C-alpha positions in Angstrom: -86.8 9.6 56.5 -86.4 11.8 53.6 -85.3 10.2 50.6 -81.6 10.5 49.3 -82.3 12.7 46.7 -84.0 15.2 49.4 -80.4 14.8 51.3 -79.2 15.7 48.1 -80.5 18.7 47.8 -80.9 20.1 51.1 -76.9 19.7 51.3 -76.3 21.2 47.9 -78.8 24.1 49.5 -76.6 24.9 52.3 -73.2 24.0 50.7 -74.2 26.5 48.1 -75.0 29.3 50.5 -71.7 29.1 52.4 -69.9 29.1 49.2 -72.1 32.2 48.3 -71.5 33.9 51.8 -68.2 33.5 50.9 -67.7 34.8 47.8 -69.8 38.3 49.2 -68.3 41.1 48.4 -67.0 43.4 51.3 -66.6 47.5 51.6 -62.9 48.2 52.9 -62.5 51.7 53.2 -60.8 54.3 55.9 -61.1 57.0 58.1 -58.5 59.0 60.4 -58.6 56.0 62.7 -58.6 53.1 61.2 -59.1 50.8 58.3 -62.8 50.2 58.0 -64.4 46.8 56.8 -68.1 46.6 56.0 -68.4 50.1 58.4 -66.6 48.8 61.3 -63.5 50.3 62.2 -61.1 47.9 62.7 -57.3 46.9 65.2 -55.7 44.7 62.2 -52.7 42.9 63.5 -50.9 41.0 60.5 -47.6 39.3 59.8 -45.4 38.9 56.4 -44.6 35.6 55.2 -43.3 35.2 52.0 -44.6 32.8 49.7 -40.8 31.7 47.5 -39.4 31.3 51.0 -40.9 28.9 52.2 -42.9 25.5 50.1 -46.4 24.9 49.3 -46.7 22.4 51.2 -45.9 24.5 53.9 -48.6 27.0 53.8 -51.4 25.5 55.4 -49.3 24.6 58.8 -48.2 28.2 58.3 -51.7 29.7 57.8 -52.9 27.9 60.8 -50.6 28.9 63.2 -50.5 32.5 62.0 -54.1 32.5 62.8 -54.0 30.7 66.2 -51.1 33.5 67.1 -54.2 36.5 67.0 -52.9 37.5 63.2 -55.7 39.2 61.1 -53.8 38.8 58.3 -50.8 37.9 56.3 -48.6 40.6 54.4 -46.5 39.6 51.2 -45.0 40.7 48.6 -45.2 40.0 44.7 -41.5 39.2 43.5 -41.1 39.9 40.1 -38.0 38.6 39.3 -39.6 34.7 40.7 -42.3 35.2 38.3 -40.8 36.6 35.0 -37.1 35.4 34.9 -37.2 35.6 31.0 -38.7 38.2 29.5 -42.7 37.6 28.7 -42.6 34.0 30.1 -44.1 33.6 33.2 -43.5 31.6 36.2 -46.7 30.5 38.9 -46.0 27.1 39.7 -44.9 25.3 43.0 -44.1 27.8 45.3 -44.4 30.7 42.8 -48.4 29.8 42.9 -49.2 32.9 44.3 -52.9 32.1 43.4 -53.2 29.3 45.6 -51.0 30.9 48.8 -54.0 33.8 48.9 -56.2 31.0 48.9 -54.3 29.5 51.5 -54.5 32.7 53.6 -58.5 32.5 52.9 -59.0 29.2 54.1 -57.5 29.8 57.2 -59.6 32.9 57.7 -56.8 35.4 56.9 -56.9 38.7 55.2 -54.0 39.4 52.9 -52.1 42.4 52.2 -50.8 42.3 48.6 -47.2 44.7 48.2 -47.0 44.9 44.4 -44.5 46.9 44.5 -43.1 45.8 42.0 -39.9 47.0 43.5 -39.6 44.4 47.0 -36.4 45.4 48.7 -36.5 42.7 51.1 -33.2 41.4 51.1 -33.8 40.0 47.8 -31.7 39.9 44.3 -31.9 43.1 42.8 -34.5 44.0 45.0 -37.4 41.7 43.1 -36.3 43.4 39.6 -35.6 41.0 36.9 -31.4 41.5 35.3 -33.1 41.3 32.0 -34.7 44.8 32.6 -31.7 46.3 33.1 -30.5 44.8 29.4 -33.6 46.0 27.5 -32.7 48.8 25.0 -32.6 52.5 26.2 -33.5 52.3 29.5 -31.8 54.1 31.8 -32.6 53.4 35.2 -35.1 52.0 37.4 -37.9 53.7 39.9 -37.9 57.2 38.0 -39.9 58.9 35.0 -38.1 56.3 32.5 -40.5 55.1 30.1 -38.7 52.1 29.1 -39.1 51.1 32.7 -42.5 52.5 33.6 -44.0 50.2 29.9 -42.5 47.3 32.1 -43.6 48.1 35.0 -46.9 48.5 34.1 -47.1 45.3 32.2 -46.2 43.6 35.3 -48.2 44.9 37.5 -51.5 44.8 35.3 -50.5 40.8 34.8 -50.6 40.9 38.8 -53.9 42.6 39.1 -55.4 40.9 36.7 -54.2 37.5 37.4 -55.4 38.3 41.1 -58.8 40.0 39.8 -59.7 37.2 37.5 -59.9 34.9 40.9 -62.2 37.0 42.5 -59.2 37.8 45.3 -59.9 41.5 46.6 -62.1 41.9 49.0 -64.9 43.7 46.5 -65.2 40.7 45.1 -65.5 38.8 48.1 -61.5 37.5 48.5 -59.3 38.3 51.3 -57.2 41.1 49.5 -57.9 44.3 52.0 -54.9 46.2 51.0 -52.5 46.4 48.4 -49.1 48.7 47.7 -47.6 50.3 44.6 -43.8 50.7 45.3 -42.1 50.3 48.2 -40.0 52.5 50.8 -39.6 55.6 47.8 -39.6 58.0 50.8 -36.2 57.2 51.7 -34.0 57.1 48.4 -36.1 59.8 46.3 -33.6 62.9 47.1 -31.4 62.2 43.9 -34.2 61.7 41.2 -35.6 64.9 41.8 -38.2 65.9 40.2 -38.3 62.9 37.8 -38.5 60.8 41.0 -41.8 63.4 41.6 -43.0 62.5 38.3 -42.7 58.7 38.9 -44.4 58.3 42.1 -47.5 60.4 40.6 -47.2 58.1 38.1 -47.7 55.1 40.3 -50.6 56.1 42.4 -52.1 57.2 39.1 -51.5 53.5 37.9 -52.8 51.9 41.0 -56.0 53.9 40.9 -56.7 53.2 37.4 -56.9 49.6 38.1 -59.9 49.9 40.4 -59.7 47.0 42.7 -62.1 48.3 45.3 -60.2 48.6 48.2 -57.1 50.7 49.2 -54.1 51.1 47.9 -50.6 52.0 50.4 -47.0 53.2 49.6 -44.7 52.9 53.0 -42.3 55.1 53.4 -43.7 57.8 51.5 -44.6 61.0 53.7 -45.8 62.8 50.6 -48.3 59.9 48.9 -50.9 61.1 46.5 -53.8 60.6 47.2 -56.0 58.1 47.5 -52.7 56.4 48.5 -52.5 55.8 52.2 -48.4 56.5 53.7 -47.2 54.0 56.2 -44.4 53.5 58.5 -41.6 51.0 58.6 -38.8 50.2 61.1 -38.1 48.9 64.5 -40.8 51.8 66.3 -43.4 53.6 64.9 -45.3 54.6 68.0 -44.3 58.6 67.3 -44.9 58.1 63.4 -47.9 60.1 62.5 -48.8 60.4 58.9 -48.8 63.5 56.4 -52.3 63.0 55.4 -54.4 63.9 58.4 -57.6 61.4 56.8 -54.8 59.0 56.9 -55.3 55.8 59.7 -51.7 55.7 62.0 -50.2 52.3 60.1 -47.3 50.1 60.2 -46.2 48.1 57.5 -42.9 47.0 59.2 -42.4 45.8 62.2 -39.3 44.6 62.3 -38.9 41.1 64.4 -35.7 40.6 64.2 -33.0 41.3 61.5 -31.2 39.0 58.3 -27.9 37.4 58.5 -24.7 38.1 56.2 -22.2 35.8 55.4 -19.2 36.5 58.2 -21.6 38.6 60.4 -23.0 37.1 63.7 -26.4 36.0 64.5 -29.2 39.3 65.6 -31.5 38.9 68.0 -35.0 40.6 68.7 -36.2 40.2 72.4 -40.0 39.1 73.2 -40.0 42.4 75.3 -38.3 44.5 73.6 -40.9 43.8 70.3 -44.4 43.6 72.1 -43.5 46.6 73.6 -43.4 48.2 70.4 -46.6 46.9 69.4 -48.2 47.7 72.9 -46.9 51.6 72.4 -48.1 52.0 69.4 -51.5 51.3 69.5 -51.3 53.1 72.5 -50.5 56.4 70.7 -53.4 55.7 68.2 -52.0 52.5 65.7 -54.7 50.6 64.4 -52.9 48.8 61.9 -49.3 46.9 62.1 -47.5 44.1 60.4 -44.9 41.5 61.9 -42.3 41.9 59.3 -40.8 39.4 59.6 -43.7 37.1 60.7 -42.2 33.7 59.2 -38.9 34.1 57.8 -38.2 31.2 55.7 -35.4 30.4 53.6 -33.7 32.1 50.4 -33.6 29.0 47.9 -31.6 28.8 45.2 -29.9 32.2 44.0 -32.3 34.4 45.3 -30.6 35.9 48.0 -29.8 39.8 47.2 -28.1 42.7 49.5 -25.4 41.3 48.6 -23.3 38.7 51.2 -26.9 37.9 52.5 -27.7 33.9 54.4 -29.3 31.4 52.4 -31.2 31.2 56.2 -33.6 34.2 56.8 -35.0 33.1 59.8 -35.1 36.8 60.9 -35.7 35.6 64.8 -39.3 35.9 63.5 -42.4 34.0 66.0 -42.0 30.7 63.2 -39.3 29.9 62.9 -36.9 29.0 59.6 -38.3 25.4 59.9 -41.8 26.4 60.6 -41.6 25.8 64.8 -43.1 28.3 67.2 -40.0 30.4 67.9 -40.9 30.7 71.7 -41.4 32.9 74.0 -41.6 35.1 71.3 -44.7 33.9 69.4 -46.5 33.0 72.9 -46.0 36.5 73.9 -47.1 38.2 71.1 -50.2 35.6 71.0 -51.3 36.9 74.4 -50.8 40.6 73.5 -52.8 39.9 70.3 -55.3 38.5 72.3 -55.7 41.5 75.1 -56.1 43.9 72.2 -58.8 42.1 70.0 -60.9 42.4 73.3 -60.2 46.1 73.6 -60.8 46.3 69.6 -64.0 48.9 70.3 -62.6 51.0 72.7 -59.4 51.5 70.8 -60.7 52.5 67.6 -63.8 54.1 68.8 -62.9 55.7 72.1 -62.3 59.1 73.3 -58.4 59.4 73.6 -56.7 61.0 76.8 -52.8 61.1 77.2 -51.3 62.5 80.2 -47.3 62.8 79.9 -45.4 62.2 83.6 -42.0 62.4 84.5 -39.1 59.8 83.8 -40.6 59.2 80.4 -44.1 58.0 81.6 -47.2 58.1 79.6 -50.9 57.1 80.8 -53.2 56.8 78.1 -56.9 56.3 78.1 -59.5 55.0 75.8 -63.0 55.9 77.1 -65.8 54.6 74.8 -69.6 54.4 76.0 -69.4 54.5 79.7 -66.3 52.6 79.9 -62.5 53.0 80.1 -59.3 51.1 78.9 -55.8 52.1 80.2 -52.3 51.6 78.6 -49.3 52.9 81.2 -46.0 52.8 79.5 -42.8 53.4 80.6 -39.6 54.5 78.1 -37.3 54.8 80.9 -34.3 52.4 80.0 -33.7 51.6 83.6 -35.8 52.7 86.1 -39.1 50.9 87.1 -42.0 53.2 87.9 -45.3 52.9 90.1 -47.8 54.8 88.7 -50.6 56.0 91.3 -53.8 56.3 89.1 -57.5 56.9 90.8 -55.9 56.0 94.3 -54.1 53.2 92.9 -50.5 52.4 92.9 -49.3 50.2 89.7 -45.5 49.0 89.4 -44.3 49.4 86.0 -41.1 48.1 84.9 -38.5 50.0 82.5 -39.3 49.6 79.1 -42.5 48.3 78.9 -46.0 48.9 78.3 -49.2 47.7 80.9 -52.5 47.6 79.7 -55.8 47.7 81.7 -59.1 46.9 80.1 -61.0 48.6 82.8 -58.2 50.9 83.6 -58.3 49.4 87.3 -56.3 45.2 86.6 -53.5 45.1 84.6 -53.8 41.6 82.4 -50.7 41.9 80.3 -47.4 43.9 80.6 -45.0 43.3 77.9 -42.1 43.0 80.3 -43.6 40.1 82.1 -42.8 37.0 79.7 -45.3 34.5 80.8 -44.8 32.1 77.8 -42.6 29.0 77.3 -39.2 29.3 75.8 -38.2 26.1 73.8 -34.9 25.4 72.7 -34.5 23.3 69.6 -32.4 20.3 69.2 -31.0 18.8 66.1 -30.5 15.5 66.4 -29.5 12.3 63.4 -31.9 9.0 62.7 -31.1 7.1 66.2 -32.7 3.7 65.0 -31.1 3.6 61.7 -28.5 6.0 61.7 -28.8 6.8 58.2 -28.1 10.3 57.1 -25.0 10.2 59.5 -21.9 10.9 58.7 -20.1 8.1 58.3 -23.4 6.5 56.4 -22.5 9.0 53.3 -20.8 7.1 50.4 -19.9 9.7 48.4 -18.5 9.9 44.6 -17.1 13.3 43.1 -16.0 14.9 39.6 -13.9 18.1 38.8 -15.3 20.8 37.5 -15.0 21.1 33.7 -12.5 23.9 33.2 -9.7 23.4 30.8 -11.8 25.5 28.2 -11.1 29.0 30.4 -8.0 28.4 32.1 -5.8 26.4 29.6 -7.7 28.0 26.3 -9.6 31.2 26.9 -12.5 30.0 25.3 -15.6 31.7 25.8 -19.1 32.1 24.2 -18.8 35.6 23.8 -16.3 38.4 23.2 -16.1 42.6 23.7 -13.0 45.0 23.5 -13.7 46.1 27.1 -14.9 44.7 30.2 -18.3 44.2 30.7 -20.7 44.2 33.7 -21.6 40.8 35.4 -25.6 41.9 34.5 -24.9 41.3 30.9 -25.5 37.6 31.1 -29.0 38.0 32.9 -28.6 36.0 36.3 -28.5 33.2 34.8 -25.9 32.2 37.3 -23.4 33.5 40.0 -20.2 32.5 37.9 -18.8 34.7 35.1 -15.7 33.8 33.6 -13.1 37.0 32.1 -10.4 35.8 29.6 -7.8 37.9 28.2 -4.4 37.7 26.7 -1.5 39.6 27.6 1.4 40.0 25.5 5.0 40.5 27.1 8.7 41.1 26.8 11.2 42.0 28.8 11.4 45.3 27.6 7.9 45.8 28.6 7.5 48.6 31.0 6.0 47.0 33.3 8.4 43.7 33.4 10.1 42.9 36.3 10.4 40.0 38.7 7.7 41.3 41.4 4.6 42.2 38.9 1.9 42.4 40.3 -1.8 42.0 38.9 -4.3 45.1 40.5 -8.2 44.2 39.7 -10.9 46.6 40.9 -14.5 44.9 41.1 -17.8 45.4 43.4 -18.4 41.9 42.8 -18.3 40.0 45.9 -15.5 36.8 45.0 -12.9 36.9 42.8 -10.8 33.8 41.3 -7.2 34.3 39.4 -5.6 31.8 36.9 -2.9 32.8 34.9 -1.2 30.5 32.3 -3.4 27.1 33.0 -2.4 27.9 36.7 -4.0 29.0 40.0 -2.9 32.5 41.8 -5.3 33.6 44.6 -8.8 34.4 45.7 -10.4 36.7 47.1 -13.9 37.5 48.6 -15.8 40.2 51.3 -16.0 42.9 48.5 -13.1 43.0 46.5 -13.4 46.4 45.8 -9.0 46.7 45.1 -8.1 43.6 44.9 -3.9 43.0 44.5 -1.6 39.6 44.1 1.7 38.7 42.9 1.9 37.4 39.7 4.0 35.3 37.5 3.7 36.0 34.1 6.0 34.9 31.3 7.9 36.8 28.3 5.0 36.3 25.2 1.8 35.2 25.3 0.0 34.9 28.5 -3.9 34.1 29.1 -5.4 35.7 32.1 -8.5 34.3 33.9 -10.5 35.8 36.4 -13.7 34.1 38.0 -16.2 36.6 39.5 -18.7 34.5 41.6 -21.5 36.7 42.4 -23.6 36.5 46.2 -26.5 38.4 45.6 -26.6 41.6 43.7 -27.9 44.7 45.3 -30.9 45.3 46.4 -31.6 48.9 48.3 -30.4 52.5 47.6 -30.7 55.0 45.1 -29.8 54.0 41.2 -28.9 50.6 43.5 -29.6 49.3 39.3 -26.9 51.2 37.8 -24.4 49.8 40.5 -21.5 47.5 38.4 -21.3 44.0 39.5 -18.1 42.3 38.7 -15.0 43.4 37.2 -14.6 47.1 35.6 -10.6 47.6 35.9 -8.1 45.3 35.4 -4.1 46.6 35.1 -1.0 44.6 35.6 1.6 46.7 38.1 5.2 46.3 38.5 8.4 48.9 39.5 11.3 50.1 37.4 13.3 51.2 40.1 11.4 53.4 42.5 8.9 54.0 39.8 5.4 52.4 39.8 4.4 51.5 35.8 1.1 49.6 34.8 -0.7 48.5 31.6 -4.3 48.6 31.5 -6.3 45.8 30.3 -9.4 47.4 30.1 -9.7 47.9 26.2 -8.1 44.3 25.5 -10.5 41.5 23.9 -12.1 39.7 26.7 -13.8 36.4 26.3 -16.9 35.8 28.2 -18.0 32.4 29.7 -21.3 32.7 31.7 -21.5 29.7 34.4 -20.1 26.3 34.8 -19.9 23.5 32.9 -21.7 21.3 36.1 -24.1 23.6 35.9 -25.3 23.9 32.0 -25.0 19.8 32.0 -26.9 19.8 35.2 -25.2 17.4 37.5 -26.9 18.6 40.4 -30.2 17.0 38.5 -31.9 13.9 39.8 -32.0 12.0 36.8 -30.0 8.7 36.8 -30.4 8.2 33.3 -28.7 11.5 32.3 -25.0 11.3 30.5 -23.5 12.5 33.4 -24.7 9.6 35.6 -21.5 7.3 34.5 -18.8 10.2 35.1 -18.6 10.3 39.0 -15.9 8.6 40.6 -16.3 6.8 43.8 -12.1 6.5 44.4 -9.3 9.2 45.9 -12.3 10.9 47.5 -10.4 14.8 47.2 -10.7 17.2 49.9 -9.5 20.6 49.9 -10.3 20.8 46.3 -11.2 23.8 44.3 -14.1 23.5 41.7 -15.2 19.9 42.8 -18.5 18.6 42.7 -19.7 15.9 45.0 -22.8 13.7 45.3 -24.2 11.1 48.0 -27.7 9.4 48.4 -29.0 9.2 51.9 -32.7 7.8 52.8 -35.0 10.6 54.4 -35.1 10.9 57.6 -38.2 9.1 59.7 -41.1 11.0 61.0 -42.8 14.4 60.1 -40.0 16.8 62.3 -38.1 19.4 60.0 -35.0 18.2 57.8 -31.5 19.9 57.7 -28.6 19.1 56.1 -25.1 20.2 58.2 -22.4 21.4 55.8 -19.5 21.3 58.4 -16.1 21.0 56.6 -17.3 22.3 53.6 -15.9 25.5 52.2 -18.5 27.7 50.0 -20.4 26.1 46.9 -24.2 25.4 46.2 -26.2 22.3 47.6 -28.9 20.2 45.6 -31.4 17.8 47.0 -33.2 15.9 44.0 -32.4 18.5 41.6 -33.8 21.6 44.3 -31.3 24.2 44.6 -31.1 24.7 48.9 -29.5 27.7 48.5 -25.8 28.6 48.4 -23.8 27.8 51.5 -20.6 29.3 53.6 -19.2 28.3 56.5 -17.2 31.7 56.9 -16.7 32.6 60.3 -18.3 35.0 62.2 -16.4 38.1 62.9 -15.6 40.5 65.6 -16.6 40.0 69.5 -20.1 39.6 71.0 -21.6 40.7 74.1 -20.5 39.1 77.2 -23.1 40.6 79.5 -26.9 38.7 79.1 -28.8 40.3 76.5 -31.2 43.3 78.1 -34.4 44.3 76.7 -34.7 47.7 77.6 -33.6 50.3 75.7 -34.1 51.3 72.0 -33.4 48.2 69.4 -30.7 48.4 66.8 -29.8 45.2 64.8 -26.1 45.3 66.7 -27.5 44.9 69.7 -27.2 41.2 71.6 -25.2 39.5 69.0 -24.1 35.7 68.9 -22.2 33.2 67.4 -19.2 35.1 67.4 -16.1 32.9 65.7 -18.8 29.9 64.3 -19.9 29.6 60.5 -22.4 32.3 60.4 -24.8 29.4 58.2 -24.1 25.7 58.9 -27.3 23.7 58.6 -29.3 23.9 55.6 -33.5 23.7 55.0 -34.2 20.6 53.4 -38.2 20.8 53.0 -40.1 17.8 53.3 -41.2 18.4 50.2 -38.0 18.1 48.2 -37.6 14.5 49.7 -38.6 10.9 48.3 -40.1 8.9 51.0 -40.5 5.1 51.5 -38.6 2.0 52.5 -35.8 2.3 49.8 -32.7 3.1 50.9 -31.1 5.7 49.9 -33.7 7.0 47.5 -32.5 10.5 47.7 -29.7 12.5 46.4 -27.4 15.4 47.5 -25.2 17.4 45.0 -22.5 19.5 46.2 -20.7 22.2 44.3 -17.7 23.0 46.0 -15.9 26.1 45.0 -13.3 27.2 47.5 -12.2 24.0 49.0 -13.8 21.9 51.6 -14.6 17.9 52.4 -17.7 16.5 52.5 -17.1 13.8 54.8 -18.5 15.7 58.0 -21.4 16.3 56.3 -24.7 14.6 57.8 -28.3 15.0 57.8 -30.8 15.9 60.9 -34.0 16.8 62.3 -34.8 19.5 64.2 -37.8 19.5 67.1 -38.2 21.1 70.6 -35.5 19.6 73.0 -36.0 21.8 76.4 -38.9 23.9 77.5 -38.6 26.4 80.1 -41.8 28.3 81.6 -41.9 31.3 83.6 -45.4 32.3 85.3 -45.9 35.1 87.2 -47.9 34.8 90.3 -51.7 33.8 89.5 -50.6 33.5 85.8 -50.6 29.6 84.7 -47.4 27.9 83.1 -48.1 26.4 80.0 -45.6 23.5 79.1 -45.9 22.3 75.7 -44.4 19.7 73.5 -45.3 20.0 70.4 -46.0 16.4 68.5 -44.1 14.9 71.4 -44.5 14.3 75.4 -43.0 15.4 78.2 -40.4 12.9 79.5 -38.7 14.5 82.2 -38.9 17.7 84.8 -35.5 18.8 85.4 -36.6 22.0 87.8 -39.2 23.4 89.2 -39.6 26.4 91.4 -42.4 28.6 92.6 -40.7 32.0 94.1 -37.2 32.8 92.9 -34.8 31.7 90.9 -31.8 32.5 89.5 -29.8 31.8 85.9 -31.2 31.3 82.9 -33.0 28.2 81.2 -30.6 24.8 81.0 -29.1 26.6 84.2 -31.8 27.3 86.9 -30.8 27.4 90.5 -33.2 28.4 93.2 -32.8 32.1 94.2 -33.2 34.1 98.0 -36.7 32.5 98.6 -39.0 29.6 97.7 -42.4 28.2 98.2 -43.2 24.2 98.5 -40.3 21.8 98.5 -42.5 19.6 96.7 -42.7 21.8 93.4 -41.1 19.0 91.3 -43.5 16.4 92.3 -46.5 18.5 91.5 -44.9 19.1 88.1 -44.5 15.8 87.4 -47.8 15.1 88.4 -49.1 17.6 86.3 -46.9 17.4 82.6 -45.1 14.0 82.5 -46.3 12.0 79.6 -48.4 14.7 78.2 -48.0 16.7 75.3 -48.8 19.5 77.4 -49.6 20.4 80.7 -50.8 24.0 82.8 -50.0 24.8 86.0 -50.9 27.7 87.9 -48.7 30.0 89.9 -49.8 30.5 92.9 -49.8 30.1 96.9 -52.9 27.4 96.5 -50.8 25.3 94.3 -47.6 25.3 95.9 -48.4 26.2 99.6 -46.9 29.8 101.2 -43.5 31.2 100.3 -41.2 32.7 102.5 -40.4 35.6 99.4 -41.3 38.9 100.8 -42.3 41.7 98.7 -38.7 42.8 97.2 -38.8 39.7 95.0 -41.4 39.1 92.8 -42.4 35.0 93.0 -42.6 33.0 89.2 -43.1 29.6 88.7 -40.3 28.3 86.8 -40.1 25.1 85.2 -37.7 23.3 83.1 -39.0 20.1 81.7 -37.7 17.8 78.5 -39.6 16.7 75.7 
């Protein structure tokens, strides 16, 4: 037997050799076909996960699921305003720990695509730029040949590159980062910048190249990307895209898996069939790198949502949902596609490509390599299925689909044939204790202190002009504008029906006159007009402007206004309209709320404000009110949400963590009544739902925000209600898989899974023809064995997952003829 010292020495040597291997530098280059890693062309499948839109505690599970889903890489932006909220004061802690995020990718065997930007767009506040940048002396505009801007951009970009280099995270150092990005989608908006824009983009390329990081740099949507930058495509479909530079491989940095939600808007939805079709077509026509935007969308915590009007949820209908659950069938359908594409990697990146166009939007692409052939059959017709005869054999290809035949003989995958289960998520309370239910929550409250503004007009600073809301460096959504208006009855505007007219580019405006509430307006008050009652003599006018995120996209978006830019009183003398312009009046300004400044949302129970909460006469429908309650964390490990039904608009905090803006505004307009059809080009106006319901009712409470333990009510929920609502309906729930519906075409296996729990019931099972959708299945025109239910019960009940093959050998002969596709359809309960 070896001595303990010998065993220790051997163990150390093995560990050291593994560590050395992991730390070995590897070469990342490219040619006209693909990204090349250590001399080998690669098919690379990537997915976007943004570290601030989840939590550090969620990252390992997200990475694990991404890897199991068949991804090779994770893509993320780097968010300048998250890391440098105050000039030269940096934050890389908690959910902003970029280095930890990259290392978590590496630990899960994933490459990283680091999109430094530092402009990100991303429906993120101000496109990722810190607002202090706008206020730098001498700065004229962002993203152009402006020396002040470029110095700040260079400082931050250098900071990120050196921070990553210090941790040896570039592939050239043995790290996971194989690609980096400078700027972002500049080609979409560079026209108005003219020659200054061209100089700027050339400067960006020189700056990036000067870092010598040893991996390629990309510029998405930049058709004239200066060498050695690599141009890439973004959009719903990039199959027809060709890079301008013939030495650049065909790369797709943003394949939009869904779309974001806007306050007052409906729920967008992109089907699994269409998304898979877009990927398969891209690969069929020569693409070798593609990235899903988003693979996990997550949550716009705090005040990070931009737009404006982007919701707190950023679920994006991504393969991993907002809470980290598998979004089935999208996740599983893509996982199957990824497996097929990886198995064909050599043929795809090294094979000779021959594409034949047939009638009715049919294409046959053959990859020939080392005596083998791989075929892609695509049917881009939006309505008509196709029969393709290839080398004497007929193949049926549904409309708007791609079939993949690894040997050009047997179809192993078709984008329109989903063999993955559909999972319907349910929300439920803690059945055992009823903790977190609406009835169990006990509320206290206190008013927002507004006397100094609406009664006294006291501000923190003043100016003889109306200032843009960005003057406050984005420390709050709220800024008070206050001025005095002196009138007498001889004033030309004096009349009984005077009106206040406000021009602005904010999103919400609340008006007070002489200490009394007048009116509110939202949804882009470019022109706000309301009746106003003023008195002879001195009048105090107080306007509260509330931002719902600063603009994040467009040419010169940084110069667009936020807040007010014109205020006037309008009256009538006979038929003549007369006005009094208040723009040059002395205006006082106060930034933020009293409750924000005094941290009423803090979990510190010893703070000065802790004793000032009222427990009696809980008000409802009251503007500018703070509410507070304590609750016990829901049991288990399922993700937690808080249902804010009954409230109006404001913010929610749990234990001092800002969950984000809430707004129970209803989704406007009509939704389609016909079923969603995956066929045909997708846009974010297709397959909409949730009409007439709150745009967002449930808000993610990450488990890491919660205090766990046996103590009752050891968590605090604080709400700031801006426009008036009631907290009496608020409740905490968990999100888990409820119903599972599986489809499997003949000779495919139906995989049924209830992650983290057992299958408790089989509600429907049939092998043959089935009508309806999940939750409403019924047998169709033909079917198989009468005991299909018993077969599924035997195979699945009491198990977390099961697999049953859809074949006559399992279920017996069917009475289906060739006019009906035979499928196994199952509905199970978790």
